[in-house]
N, CA and C of each residue as an Amber inpcrd file, in Angstrom:
protein
   717
   0.8480000  -1.1860000   0.0000000   0.0000000   0.0000000   0.0000000
   0.8870000   1.2410000   0.0000000   0.5700000   2.2010000  -0.8510000
   1.3670000   3.4050000  -0.9530000   1.2020000   4.2670000   0.2830000
   2.2240000   5.0560000   0.5870000   2.1180000   5.9820000   1.7040000
   1.0300000   7.0030000   1.4230000   0.3520000   7.5120000   2.4710000
  -0.6320000   8.5700000   2.2580000   0.0410000   9.8150000   1.7110000
  -0.6790000  10.5400000   0.8930000  -0.1330000  11.7520000   0.2940000
  -0.1020000  12.8610000   1.3330000   1.0410000  13.5140000   1.4760000
   1.1610000  14.6170000   2.4190000   0.5240000  15.8610000   1.8090000
  -0.4230000  16.5240000   2.5140000  -0.9970000  17.7610000   1.9870000
   0.0940000  18.7820000   1.7140000  -0.0370000  19.5100000   0.6110000
   1.0150000  20.4220000   0.1890000   1.4410000  21.4150000   1.2600000
   0.5050000  22.0330000   2.0270000   0.9490000  22.9780000   3.0510000
   1.8570000  22.3510000   4.1090000   1.7050000  21.0370000   4.3260000
   2.5080000  20.3670000   5.3470000   3.8070000  19.8050000   4.8030000
   3.9930000  19.8380000   3.4960000   5.1510000  19.1860000   2.8890000
   6.4640000  19.7920000   3.3670000   6.5240000  21.1150000   3.4250000
   7.7600000  21.7680000   3.8600000   8.1420000  21.3710000   5.2680000
   7.1580000  21.3080000   6.1520000   7.4320000  20.9330000   7.5370000
   7.8830000  19.4760000   7.6210000   7.2830000  18.6150000   6.7920000
   7.6700000  17.2040000   6.7870000   9.1070000  17.0380000   6.3100000
   9.4610000  17.7300000   5.2430000  10.8350000  17.6730000   4.7330000
  11.8110000  18.1980000   5.7740000  11.4580000  19.3160000   6.4220000
  12.3480000  19.8800000   7.4410000  12.5700000  18.8910000   8.5830000
  11.5210000  18.1710000   8.9570000  11.6440000  17.2040000  10.0470000
  12.5810000  16.0610000   9.6590000  12.4700000  15.5770000   8.4130000
  13.3430000  14.4990000   7.9640000  14.7810000  15.0000000   7.8490000
  14.9570000  16.2020000   7.3540000  16.3070000  16.7830000   7.2800000
  16.9550000  16.8440000   8.6600000  16.1890000  17.2900000   9.6470000
  16.7280000  17.3980000  11.0020000  17.0880000  16.0220000  11.5610000
  16.2190000  15.0470000  11.3240000  16.4830000  13.7050000  11.8340000
  17.7100000  13.0920000  11.1650000  17.8050000  13.2060000   9.8600000
  18.9260000  12.6050000   9.1340000  20.2420000  13.2710000   9.5410000
  20.2330000  14.5850000   9.6880000  21.4460000  15.2830000  10.1330000
  21.8730000  14.7760000  11.5020000  20.9270000  14.6130000  12.4210000
  21.2330000  14.1480000  13.7690000  21.7460000  12.7090000  13.7610000
  21.1550000  11.8720000  12.9330000  21.5490000  10.4610000  12.9090000
  22.9760000  10.2600000  12.4020000  23.4790000  11.1700000  11.5900000
  24.8680000  11.0510000  11.1570000  25.8270000  11.1010000  12.3470000
  25.4390000  11.7990000  13.4070000  26.2940000  11.8600000  14.5910000
  26.4430000  10.4900000  15.2390000  25.4220000   9.6440000  15.0920000
  25.5020000   8.3080000  15.6730000  26.5710000   7.4700000  14.9720000
  26.7540000   7.6730000  13.6800000  27.8040000   6.9470000  12.9700000
  29.1760000   7.3030000  13.5310000  29.3580000   8.5920000  13.8430000
  30.6160000   9.0390000  14.4420000  30.7360000   8.5120000  15.8670000
  29.6650000   8.6130000  16.6270000  29.6930000   8.2120000  18.0370000
  30.0650000   6.7510000  18.2080000  29.5980000   5.8990000  17.3020000
  29.8750000   4.4740000  17.4120000  31.0840000   4.0320000  16.5840000
  31.8180000   4.9950000  16.0280000  33.0520000   4.6740000  15.3240000
  32.8500000   3.9070000  14.0320000  31.7630000   4.1970000  13.3240000
  31.4480000   3.4480000  12.1050000  31.9860000   4.1080000  10.8390000
  32.4940000   5.3310000  10.9560000  32.9510000   6.0710000   9.7690000
  34.2630000   6.7760000  10.0780000  34.9960000   7.1060000   9.0120000
  36.1840000   7.9450000   9.1260000  36.0850000   9.0560000   8.0880000
  36.6410000  10.1870000   8.4320000  36.6750000  11.3690000   7.5690000
  35.2580000  11.7120000   7.0890000  34.9930000  11.6860000   5.7610000
  33.6580000  12.0390000   5.2790000  32.9150000  10.8390000   4.7000000
  33.4720000   9.6310000   4.8600000  32.8340000   8.4360000   4.3040000
  31.5560000   8.0790000   5.0420000  30.6840000   7.3620000   4.3540000
  29.4380000   6.9000000   4.9560000  28.2990000   7.8810000   4.7610000
  27.0900000   7.4000000   4.9520000  25.9120000   8.2550000   4.7540000
  24.6660000   7.6150000   5.3400000  23.7310000   8.4820000   5.6890000
  22.3920000   8.0970000   6.1330000  21.3980000   8.7880000   5.2240000
  20.3320000   8.0820000   4.8520000  19.2350000   8.7410000   4.1350000
  17.9180000   8.3500000   4.7710000  16.9100000   9.1850000   4.5720000
  15.5840000   8.9030000   5.0940000  14.5110000   9.2860000   4.0980000
  13.5410000   8.4050000   3.9300000  12.4240000   8.6900000   3.0310000
  11.5420000   9.7740000   3.6390000  11.0310000  10.6630000   2.7860000
  10.0530000  11.6630000   3.2290000   8.6830000  11.0100000   3.1490000
   8.0120000  10.7800000   4.2910000   6.7360000  10.0490000   4.2780000
   5.7050000  10.6910000   3.3630000   4.9860000   9.8430000   2.6470000
   3.9000000  10.3120000   1.8000000   4.3350000  10.9440000   0.4990000
   5.6130000  10.8050000   0.1520000   6.1350000  11.4320000  -1.0670000
   7.0540000  10.4570000  -1.7910000   7.4720000  10.8500000  -2.9800000
   8.5050000  10.1170000  -3.7130000   9.8260000  10.8670000  -3.5790000
  10.1770000  11.1960000  -2.3430000  11.3860000  11.9600000  -2.0500000
  12.1540000  11.2900000  -0.9130000  13.4530000  11.5650000  -0.8620000
  14.2380000  11.1810000   0.3000000  15.3070000  12.2320000   0.5420000
  15.8910000  12.1870000   1.7150000  16.8950000  13.1570000   2.1520000
  18.2070000  12.4290000   2.3920000  19.3070000  13.0040000   1.9310000
  20.6170000  12.3860000   2.0990000  21.6610000  13.4800000   2.2990000
  22.8340000  13.1050000   2.8350000  23.8840000  14.0870000   3.1040000
  24.5670000  14.5450000   1.8170000  25.1900000  15.7230000   1.8540000
  25.9800000  16.1750000   0.7060000  27.2900000  15.4090000   0.6210000
  27.8570000  15.3610000  -0.5550000  29.0840000  14.6060000  -0.8000000
  30.3010000  15.3170000  -0.2280000  31.1600000  14.5410000   0.4650000
  32.4630000  15.0400000   0.8840000  32.4450000  16.1340000   1.9170000
  31.3910000  16.2190000   2.7200000  31.2770000  17.2590000   3.7390000
  31.5600000  16.6480000   5.1090000  32.3310000  17.3460000   5.9150000
  32.6910000  16.8720000   7.2450000  31.4430000  16.6490000   8.0930000
  31.4910000  15.6320000   8.9470000  30.3340000  15.2940000   9.7740000
  29.9470000  16.4170000  10.7300000  30.9130000  17.1910000  11.2010000
  30.5590000  18.2690000  12.1210000  29.9610000  19.4790000  11.4000000
  29.8510000  19.3980000  10.0750000  29.2270000  20.4760000   9.2990000
  27.8670000  20.0670000   8.7340000  27.3530000  18.9130000   9.1540000
  26.1060000  18.4090000   8.5740000  24.8850000  18.9710000   9.3020000
  24.6180000  20.2330000   9.0690000  23.4300000  20.8800000   9.6180000
  22.2050000  20.4560000   8.8140000  21.0050000  20.5170000   9.4070000
  19.7860000  20.0950000   8.6920000  19.6040000  20.7650000   7.3400000
  19.9130000  22.0540000   7.2630000  19.6840000  22.7700000   6.0070000
  20.6180000  22.3130000   4.8920000  21.6670000  21.5670000   5.2240000
  22.5830000  21.0770000   4.1920000  22.1890000  19.6930000   3.6800000
  21.2120000  19.0730000   4.3370000  20.7380000  17.7800000   3.8400000
  19.9960000  18.0040000   2.5170000  20.2350000  17.1310000   1.5610000
  19.7380000  17.3460000   0.1980000  18.5130000  16.4820000  -0.0640000
  17.4790000  17.0990000  -0.6010000  16.2440000  16.3980000  -0.9420000
  16.3290000  15.9270000  -2.3880000  16.1080000  14.6340000  -2.5830000
  16.1940000  14.0420000  -3.9290000  14.8990000  13.3230000  -4.2830000
  14.6490000  13.1850000  -5.5720000  13.5380000  12.3440000  -6.0080000
  14.0150000  10.8960000  -6.0660000  13.1140000   9.9880000  -6.4010000
  13.4720000   8.5770000  -6.3680000  14.3150000   8.1270000  -7.5520000
  14.6700000   9.0670000  -8.4330000  15.6940000   8.7960000  -9.4380000
  17.0670000   9.2580000  -8.9520000  17.1070000   9.8000000  -7.7430000
  18.3580000  10.2740000  -7.1710000  18.7420000  11.6720000  -7.5890000
  17.8070000  12.3930000  -8.2050000  18.0920000  13.7570000  -8.6650000
  17.7100000  14.7660000  -7.5890000  18.6220000  15.6890000  -7.2310000
  18.2720000  16.7230000  -6.2570000  17.1490000  17.6120000  -6.7730000
  16.3030000  18.0830000  -5.8580000  15.2560000  19.0060000  -6.2590000
  15.8670000  20.3320000  -6.6800000  15.1750000  21.0780000  -7.5480000
  15.6890000  22.3800000  -7.9740000  15.9950000  23.2650000  -6.7660000
  17.0860000  23.9890000  -6.8600000  17.4860000  24.8770000  -5.7720000
  18.6440000  24.3370000  -4.9570000  18.9730000  23.0650000  -5.1180000
  20.1050000  22.5010000  -4.3830000  21.4060000  23.1010000  -4.9150000
  22.2800000  23.4690000  -3.9950000  23.5450000  24.0790000  -4.3960000
  24.7260000  23.1500000  -4.1690000  24.4970000  21.9870000  -3.5550000
  25.5610000  21.0320000  -3.3110000  25.2040000  19.6860000  -3.9450000
  26.2290000  18.9150000  -4.2290000  26.0130000  17.5900000  -4.7920000
  25.6890000  16.5960000  -3.6780000  24.7270000  15.7130000  -3.9060000
  24.4250000  14.7120000  -2.8810000  25.5090000  13.6430000  -2.8260000
  25.4470000  12.8190000  -1.8010000  26.3930000  11.7200000  -1.6050000
  26.6100000  10.9250000  -2.8850000  27.8180000  10.4120000  -3.0460000
  28.1190000   9.5890000  -4.2260000  27.3570000   8.2710000  -4.2070000
  26.7500000   7.9160000  -3.0660000  25.9370000   6.7010000  -2.9800000
  24.4500000   6.9630000  -3.2370000  24.1120000   8.1670000  -3.6710000
  22.6990000   8.5330000  -3.8180000  21.9510000   7.6060000  -4.7650000
  22.5690000   7.2300000  -5.8820000  21.8860000   6.3550000  -6.8450000
  21.5370000   5.0100000  -6.2140000  22.4180000   4.5010000  -5.3540000
  22.1440000   3.2310000  -4.6740000  20.9620000   3.3710000  -3.7300000
  20.9420000   4.4410000  -2.9430000  19.8310000   4.6810000  -2.0240000
  18.5220000   4.8120000  -2.8000000  18.5570000   5.5820000  -3.8810000
  17.3400000   5.8010000  -4.6710000  16.7950000   4.4870000  -5.2090000
  17.6820000   3.6190000  -5.6830000  17.2350000   2.3280000  -6.2200000
  16.5370000   1.5140000  -5.1410000  17.0990000   1.5220000  -3.9280000
  16.4600000   0.7860000  -2.8290000  15.0710000   1.3470000  -2.5570000
  14.9380000   2.6390000  -2.4790000  13.6250000   3.2390000  -2.2040000
  12.6210000   2.9410000  -3.3140000  13.0700000   2.9300000  -4.5490000
  12.1540000   2.6480000  -5.6570000  11.6350000   1.2200000  -5.6100000
  12.4930000   0.2980000  -5.2240000  12.1600000  -1.1220000  -5.3540000
  11.7870000  -1.7990000  -4.0380000  11.9490000  -1.1080000  -2.9300000
  11.5630000  -1.6480000  -1.6200000  10.7500000  -0.5880000  -0.8870000
   9.4740000  -0.4600000  -1.2260000   8.6710000   0.6260000  -0.6570000
   8.5110000   0.5600000   0.8550000   8.7900000  -0.6100000   1.4410000
   8.7030000  -0.7340000   2.8920000   9.8920000  -0.0980000   3.6090000
  10.9370000   0.2270000   2.8630000  12.1470000   0.7960000   3.4550000
  11.9810000   2.3020000   3.6280000  12.2920000   2.7750000   4.8400000
  12.2120000   4.2060000   5.1200000  13.5520000   4.8320000   5.4280000
  14.6090000   4.0000000   5.5060000  15.9350000   4.5330000   5.7850000
  17.0100000   3.5990000   5.2800000  18.1140000   4.1740000   4.8090000
  19.2540000   3.4070000   4.2950000  20.5240000   4.0080000   4.8850000
  21.4540000   3.1460000   5.2790000  22.7250000   3.5970000   5.8540000
  23.8650000   2.8500000   5.1740000  24.9500000   3.5650000   4.9260000
  26.1750000   2.9450000   4.4150000  27.3370000   3.3910000   5.2750000
  28.1780000   2.4520000   5.6930000  29.4110000   2.7810000   6.4040000
  30.5370000   1.9370000   5.8340000  31.7470000   2.2370000   6.3080000
  32.9010000   1.3830000   6.0460000  33.4290000   0.8770000   7.3830000
  32.5260000   0.5260000   8.2880000  32.9280000   0.1030000   9.6260000
  33.9020000  -1.0690000   9.5340000  34.8920000  -1.0670000  10.4170000
  36.0970000  -1.8860000  10.2460000  35.8200000  -3.3790000  10.1190000
  35.1350000  -3.9560000  11.0910000  34.9850000  -5.4050000  11.0870000
  34.0070000  -5.8780000  10.0120000  32.9030000  -5.1610000   9.8320000
  31.9590000  -5.5420000   8.7870000  32.6110000  -5.4490000   7.4120000
  33.4200000  -4.4110000   7.2000000  34.0940000  -4.2620000   5.9130000
  35.1390000  -5.3450000   5.7080000  35.7710000  -5.7980000   6.7980000
  36.7420000  -6.8910000   6.6810000  36.0600000  -8.1680000   6.1910000
  34.8560000  -8.4510000   6.6930000  34.1040000  -9.6110000   6.1700000
  33.7750000  -9.3940000   4.6870000  33.3850000  -8.1580000   4.3290000
  33.0650000  -7.8640000   2.9290000  34.2800000  -8.0340000   2.0320000
  35.4610000  -7.6940000   2.5440000  36.6840000  -7.8310000   1.7540000
  36.9830000  -9.2960000   1.4390000  36.5250000 -10.1920000   2.3130000
  36.6890000 -11.6200000   2.0510000  35.5250000 -12.1920000   1.2520000
  34.4780000 -11.3950000   1.0520000  33.2880000 -11.8890000   0.3670000
  32.6390000 -13.0150000   1.1320000  32.6360000 -12.8890000   2.4540000
  32.1770000 -13.9810000   3.3080000  31.0220000 -13.5230000   4.1870000
  29.9210000 -14.2740000   4.1760000  28.8170000 -13.9250000   5.0570000
  29.2240000 -14.1440000   6.5120000  28.5760000 -13.4060000   7.4120000
  28.8400000 -13.5670000   8.8420000  27.8910000 -14.6300000   9.3660000
  28.4050000 -15.7540000   9.8490000  27.5200000 -16.8180000  10.3210000
  26.8200000 -16.4290000  11.6180000  25.6290000 -16.9590000  11.8130000
  24.8360000 -16.6190000  12.9960000  25.2640000 -17.5300000  14.1470000
  26.1580000 -16.9960000  14.9750000  26.7180000 -17.7960000  16.0560000
  26.5250000 -17.1570000  17.4230000  25.8270000 -16.0140000  17.4910000
  25.5200000 -15.3890000  18.7740000  24.0540000 -14.9610000  18.7740000
  23.4470000 -14.9890000  19.9550000  22.0060000 -14.7210000  20.0360000
  21.6600000 -13.3010000  19.6100000  22.5440000 -12.3390000  19.8740000
  22.2530000 -10.9560000  19.4780000  22.0750000 -10.8390000  17.9710000
  22.7740000 -11.6840000  17.2490000  22.6680000 -11.6760000  15.7860000
  21.3450000 -12.2870000  15.3370000  20.9470000 -13.3610000  15.9810000
  19.6430000 -13.9620000  15.6900000  18.5310000 -12.9710000  16.0070000
  18.6580000 -12.2870000  17.1360000  17.6520000 -11.2980000  17.5460000
  17.4640000 -10.2220000  16.4840000  18.5560000  -9.5810000  16.1280000
  18.4880000  -8.3840000  15.2850000  18.3360000  -8.6980000  13.8060000
  19.0160000  -9.7440000  13.3260000  19.0850000  -9.9910000  11.8920000
  18.4010000 -11.2720000  11.4360000  18.0350000 -12.1260000  12.3700000
  17.2940000 -13.3370000  12.0140000  18.0760000 -14.3580000  11.2280000
  19.4130000 -14.3320000  11.3560000  20.2350000 -15.2880000  10.6260000
  21.5580000 -14.6730000  10.2410000  22.2820000 -15.2930000   9.3210000
  23.5760000 -14.7640000   8.8860000  23.4260000 -13.4510000   8.1320000
  24.5120000 -12.6960000   8.0890000  24.5370000 -11.4590000   7.2950000
  25.0240000 -11.8210000   5.9010000  24.1900000 -11.6410000   4.8730000
  24.5650000 -12.0850000   3.5220000  25.5530000 -11.1430000   2.8450000
  26.1720000 -11.6710000   1.7980000  27.1090000 -10.8980000   0.9840000
  26.4420000 -10.5450000  -0.3340000  26.5530000  -9.2790000  -0.7180000
  26.0540000  -8.8460000  -2.0120000  27.1760000  -8.8110000  -3.0380000
  26.8460000  -8.6660000  -4.3070000  27.8650000  -8.7320000  -5.3670000
  28.7730000  -7.5050000  -5.3870000  29.9320000  -7.6740000  -5.9890000
  30.8170000  -6.5330000  -6.2250000  30.1480000  -5.5980000  -7.2250000
  30.2110000  -4.3090000  -6.9550000  29.6150000  -3.3230000  -7.8620000
  30.3910000  -2.0280000  -7.7540000  30.5000000  -1.3190000  -8.8600000
  31.2220000  -0.0540000  -8.9130000  30.3020000   1.0790000  -8.4620000
  30.8380000   1.9610000  -7.6380000  30.0700000   3.1010000  -7.1520000
  29.8220000   4.0960000  -8.2860000  28.7100000   4.8150000  -8.2080000
  28.4480000   5.8920000  -9.1570000  27.1220000   5.7740000  -9.8670000
  26.6550000   4.5220000 -10.1140000  25.3210000   4.3630000 -10.6990000
  24.5030000   3.5040000  -9.7420000  23.4330000   2.8770000 -10.2520000
  22.5700000   2.1240000  -9.3460000  22.9720000   0.6550000  -9.1940000
  24.1900000   0.2970000  -9.6520000  24.6280000  -1.0990000  -9.5530000
  24.6400000  -1.5880000  -8.1110000  25.1190000  -0.7560000  -7.1990000
  25.1360000  -1.1450000  -5.7910000  23.7180000  -1.3110000  -5.2820000
  22.8360000  -0.4060000  -5.6530000  21.4370000  -0.5240000  -5.2430000
  20.8050000  -1.8140000  -5.7310000  21.0980000  -2.1900000  -6.9730000
  20.5600000  -3.4440000  -7.4940000  21.0480000  -4.6290000  -6.6690000
  22.3380000  -4.5980000  -6.3050000  22.8790000  -5.6790000  -5.4980000
  22.2490000  -5.7490000  -4.1170000  21.9990000  -4.6030000  -3.5240000
  21.3510000  -4.5600000  -2.2080000  19.9600000  -5.1760000  -2.2860000
  19.1810000  -4.7400000  -3.2580000  17.7980000  -5.2240000  -3.3920000
  17.7670000  -6.7120000  -3.7080000  18.6050000  -7.1380000  -4.6370000
  18.6320000  -8.5630000  -5.0050000  18.9970000  -9.4400000  -3.8090000
  19.8660000  -8.9400000  -2.9510000  20.3280000  -9.7290000  -1.8150000
  19.3340000  -9.7150000  -0.6600000  18.7430000  -8.5650000  -0.3690000
  17.9110000  -8.4330000   0.8270000  16.4270000  -8.6760000   0.5890000
  15.9730000  -8.6110000  -0.6420000  14.5440000  -8.8360000  -0.8780000
  14.1800000 -10.2550000  -0.4510000  13.2120000 -10.3740000   0.4540000
  12.7880000 -11.6730000   0.9540000  13.6870000 -12.2400000   2.0300000
  14.6930000 -11.4840000   2.4480000  15.6420000 -11.9250000   3.4700000
  15.3090000 -11.2120000   4.7790000  15.4620000 -11.9050000   5.9250000
  15.1780000 -11.2520000   7.2000000  16.2380000 -10.2470000   7.6020000
  17.4450000 -10.4220000   7.1110000  18.5140000  -9.5100000   7.4810000
  18.2230000  -8.0990000   6.9910000  18.5560000  -7.1320000   7.8420000
  18.4660000  -5.7310000   7.4270000  19.8490000  -5.1740000   7.0950000
  20.7860000  -6.0930000   6.8710000  22.1490000  -5.6860000   6.5280000
  22.6930000  -6.5670000   5.4270000  23.5160000  -5.9770000   4.5820000
  24.1960000  -6.7230000   3.5170000  25.6380000  -6.2340000   3.4530000
  26.5550000  -7.1580000   3.2130000  27.9570000  -6.8170000   3.0270000
  28.2400000  -6.8010000   1.5300000  28.3680000  -5.6120000   0.9540000
  28.6660000  -5.5370000  -0.4700000  30.1360000  -5.8830000  -0.6750000
  30.3850000  -6.9050000  -1.4850000  31.7190000  -7.4800000  -1.6230000
  32.7660000  -6.4250000  -1.9680000  33.9010000  -6.4660000  -1.2460000
  35.0280000  -5.5580000  -1.4470000  34.6920000  -4.0890000  -1.1990000
  33.5460000  -3.8270000  -0.5890000  33.1160000  -2.4410000  -0.4040000
  32.7870000  -2.1780000   1.0580000  31.7000000  -2.7290000   1.5310000
  31.3150000  -2.4780000   2.9090000  29.8360000  -2.7040000   3.1280000
  29.3520000  -2.4210000   4.3550000  27.9710000  -2.7210000   4.7110000
  26.9790000  -1.6360000   4.3120000  25.7840000  -2.0860000   3.9560000
  24.6060000  -1.2390000   3.8250000  23.5330000  -1.8380000   4.7220000
  22.7620000  -0.9780000   5.3790000  21.6560000  -1.4480000   6.2120000
  20.3870000  -0.6920000   5.8350000  19.2530000  -1.3340000   6.0890000
  17.9530000  -0.7330000   5.7950000  17.0740000  -0.8210000   7.0360000
  16.0110000  -0.0300000   7.0340000  15.0580000  -0.0890000   8.1260000
  13.7510000   0.5590000   7.7210000  12.7240000   0.3330000   8.5220000
  11.4460000   0.9890000   8.2690000  11.5710000   2.4970000   8.4520000
  12.5650000   2.9040000   9.2450000  12.8810000   4.3190000   9.4430000
  14.3900000   4.4870000   9.3360000  14.8240000   5.7430000   9.2070000
  16.2660000   5.9990000   9.1750000  16.9160000   5.5920000  10.4940000
  16.2230000   5.8040000  11.6050000  16.7790000   5.4270000  12.9120000
  16.9710000   3.9180000  12.9990000  16.0150000   3.1420000  12.4950000
  16.1640000   1.6850000  12.5070000  17.3500000   1.2470000  11.6510000
  17.5670000   1.9000000  10.5370000  18.6970000   1.5510000   9.6810000
  20.0210000   1.8670000  10.3700000  20.0630000   2.9690000  11.1220000
  21.2740000   3.3020000  11.8740000  21.5050000   2.2800000  12.9770000
  20.4430000   1.9000000  13.6870000  20.5920000   0.8700000  14.7170000
  21.1570000  -0.4120000  14.1120000  20.6510000  -0.8080000  12.9480000
  21.1470000  -2.0170000  12.2940000  22.6270000  -1.8890000  11.9660000
  23.0670000  -0.7020000  11.5580000  24.4880000  -0.4910000  11.2470000
  25.3450000  -0.6300000  12.4980000  24.8600000  -0.0930000  13.6120000
  25.5860000  -0.2060000  14.8800000  25.6730000  -1.6630000  15.3180000
  24.5440000  -2.3710000  15.2690000  24.5120000  -3.7670000  15.6920000
  25.3310000  -4.6520000  14.7620000  25.3320000  -4.3250000  13.4740000
  26.1110000  -5.1010000  12.5150000  27.5870000  -5.0730000  12.8630000
  28.1280000  -3.8870000  13.1220000  29.5470000  -3.8050000  13.4380000
  29.8580000  -4.5590000  14.7270000  28.9550000  -4.5010000  15.6960000
  29.1590000  -5.1950000  16.9620000  29.2420000  -6.7110000  16.7520000
  28.3110000  -7.2740000  15.9810000  28.3320000  -8.7280000  15.7870000
  29.4770000  -9.1300000  14.8560000  29.8100000  -8.2710000  13.8830000
  30.9330000  -8.5820000  12.9870000  32.2240000  -8.7000000  13.7850000
  32.4210000  -7.8000000  14.7360000  33.6150000  -7.8360000  15.5730000
  33.6140000  -9.0720000  16.4780000  32.4900000  -9.3350000  17.1400000
  32.4230000 -10.4430000  18.0830000  32.6410000 -11.7870000  17.4070000
  31.9680000 -11.9940000  16.2770000  32.1000000 -13.2740000  15.5780000
  33.5110000 -13.4390000  15.0290000  34.1060000 -12.3490000  14.5480000
  35.4930000 -12.4230000  14.0750000  36.4220000 -12.8630000  15.2050000
  36.2960000 -12.2230000  16.3710000  37.1750000 -12.5540000  17.4930000
  36.9540000 -13.9920000  17.9650000  35.6790000 -14.4130000  17.9680000
  35.3850000 -15.7870000  18.3840000  36.0270000 -16.7850000  17.4360000
  35.9500000 -16.5240000  16.1390000  36.5140000 -17.4580000  15.1640000
  38.0360000 -17.4970000  15.2370000  38.6480000 -16.3780000  15.6140000
  40.0980000 -16.3650000  15.7760000  40.5370000 -17.2850000  16.9180000
  39.6650000 -17.4270000  17.9190000  40.0090000 -18.2440000  19.0820000
  39.7110000 -19.7240000  18.8780000  38.8500000 -20.0470000  17.9210000
  38.5110000 -21.4510000  17.7010000  37.2630000 -21.5830000  16.8420000
  36.8310000 -22.8160000  16.5900000  35.6500000 -23.0340000  15.7450000
  34.3950000 -22.4060000  16.3540000  33.5460000 -21.8700000  15.5000000
  32.2670000 -21.3070000  15.9400000  31.2540000 -22.4250000  16.1800000
  30.3200000 -22.1710000  17.0780000  29.1980000 -23.0750000  17.2970000
  27.9640000 -22.3950000  16.7040000  27.5090000 -22.8110000  15.5390000
  26.3520000 -22.1470000  14.9210000  25.0830000 -22.4050000  15.7170000
  24.1670000 -21.4370000  15.6650000  22.8700000 -21.5930000  16.3170000
  21.9310000 -22.3180000  15.3540000  21.1770000 -23.2770000  15.8610000
  20.2520000 -24.0440000  15.0270000  19.1740000 -23.1420000  14.4460000
  18.7120000 -23.4700000  13.2450000  17.7360000 -22.6380000  12.5330000
  16.4680000 -22.4240000  13.3470000  15.9610000 -23.4650000  14.0010000
  14.7340000 -23.3200000  14.7950000  14.9470000 -22.3570000  15.9640000
  16.1220000 -22.4060000  16.5690000  16.4160000 -21.4990000  17.6780000
  16.5750000 -20.0610000  17.1770000  17.1680000 -19.9040000  15.9920000
  17.2510000 -18.5610000  15.4050000  15.8520000 -17.9920000  15.2030000
  14.9370000 -18.8060000  14.6800000  13.5670000 -18.3610000  14.4600000
  12.9220000 -17.8950000  15.7610000  13.0900000 -18.6850000  16.8210000
  12.4740000 -18.3370000  18.1020000  13.0730000 -17.0660000  18.6980000
  14.3850000 -16.9560000  18.6110000  15.0440000 -15.7650000  19.1340000
  14.6020000 -14.5040000  18.3750000  14.5620000 -14.6200000  17.0580000
  14.1810000 -13.4660000  16.2310000  12.7310000 -13.0580000  16.5080000
  11.8400000 -14.0280000  16.5930000  10.4320000 -13.7430000  16.8590000
  10.2590000 -13.0280000  18.1890000  10.9370000 -13.5150000  19.2010000
  10.8000000 -12.9090000  20.5230000  11.3350000 -11.4830000  20.5370000
  12.5130000 -11.3020000  19.9560000  13.1210000  -9.9740000  19.9840000
  12.2930000  -8.9560000  19.2070000  11.7560000  -9.3730000  18.0700000
  11.0090000  -8.4560000  17.2220000   9.6170000  -8.1490000  17.7600000
   9.0310000  -9.0770000  18.5410000   7.6230000  -8.9040000  18.9180000
   7.3580000  -8.9160000  20.4190000   8.3460000  -9.2750000  21.2370000
   8.1260000  -9.3350000  22.6780000   9.0600000  -8.4140000  23.4430000
  10.3190000  -8.3860000  23.0480000  11.3330000  -7.5930000  23.7510000
  10.9620000  -6.1170000  23.7840000  11.2960000  -5.4430000  24.8800000
  11.0900000  -4.0070000  24.9620000   9.7730000  -3.6530000  25.6160000
   9.2430000  -2.4970000  25.2600000   8.0330000  -1.9640000  25.8800000
   6.8360000  -2.1210000  24.9580000   5.7070000  -2.4460000  25.5580000
   4.4590000  -2.4630000  24.7930000   4.0620000  -1.0340000  24.4530000
   3.2230000  -0.9060000  23.4290000   2.7570000   0.4530000  23.0530000
   1.9570000   1.0810000  24.1670000   1.3610000   0.2570000  25.0400000
   0.5850000   0.7790000  26.1660000   1.4800000   1.3170000  27.2600000
   2.8040000   1.0300000  27.1550000   3.7250000   1.4800000  28.1800000
   3.9690000   0.4340000  29.2510000   3.3240000  -0.7250000  29.1530000
   3.5170000  -1.7940000  30.1220000   4.7680000  -2.5730000  29.7310000
   5.6920000  -2.7310000  30.6380000   6.9380000  -3.4290000  30.3220000
   6.7060000  -4.9150000  30.1250000   7.4010000  -5.4630000  29.1280000
   7.3940000  -6.9120000  28.9490000   8.2650000  -7.5390000  30.0360000
   7.9120000  -8.7360000  30.4400000   8.7500000  -9.4740000  31.3490000
   9.8770000 -10.1210000  30.5760000  11.1010000  -9.8960000  31.0410000
  12.2590000 -10.4500000  30.3740000  13.0790000 -11.2160000  31.3960000
  13.8080000 -12.2360000  30.9730000  14.6420000 -12.9770000  31.9080000
  15.6330000 -12.0480000  32.6000000
């Protein structure tokens, strides 16, 4: 089902809200050590529209004010009036939004451990419960693709469509994560680097013990639908 159409008078306020959120979420990439220099990006879909917001290309993270976030259409073209070029990954983000309407946020980083798995073209096996909880199984590897057009986006969609994982390791490149919102995609990026590091260290010490598929299913179901707070504000009972 398509998103509801945002009334025109409210469109500016909606875009401003997404710009502010996306600008703020970039700080989380820095806070969790997922990016260096100007690499990496967060984007967020503008609800009820065929638009999304993404950072400008090559701009320092401490300069990413809301007004510098660039509004693009789903072909990855900035709206008229933009004075800066959007991220070099814009075409990839746009392709994901066009072909996965359930996605509301996309994140790309070159976080160290996740990128190391991508450099080997090796999926991260599901050997810890936190990974089953968040990703519902192993982290898959997407194909090698050259940056600049929608090739990376095609690889992301082909790999993640129908997959429970909200993360993909693009071969020889690095991780991309998706979410129903930009905040969820950032959380997935943070959790991805955490499990990539843990599983790497565990494998260095000895053979991994994989989690059985049925147990992965149960862990994922519980985390996605039981863990945390109910919408009523009543806390779930947790071990």
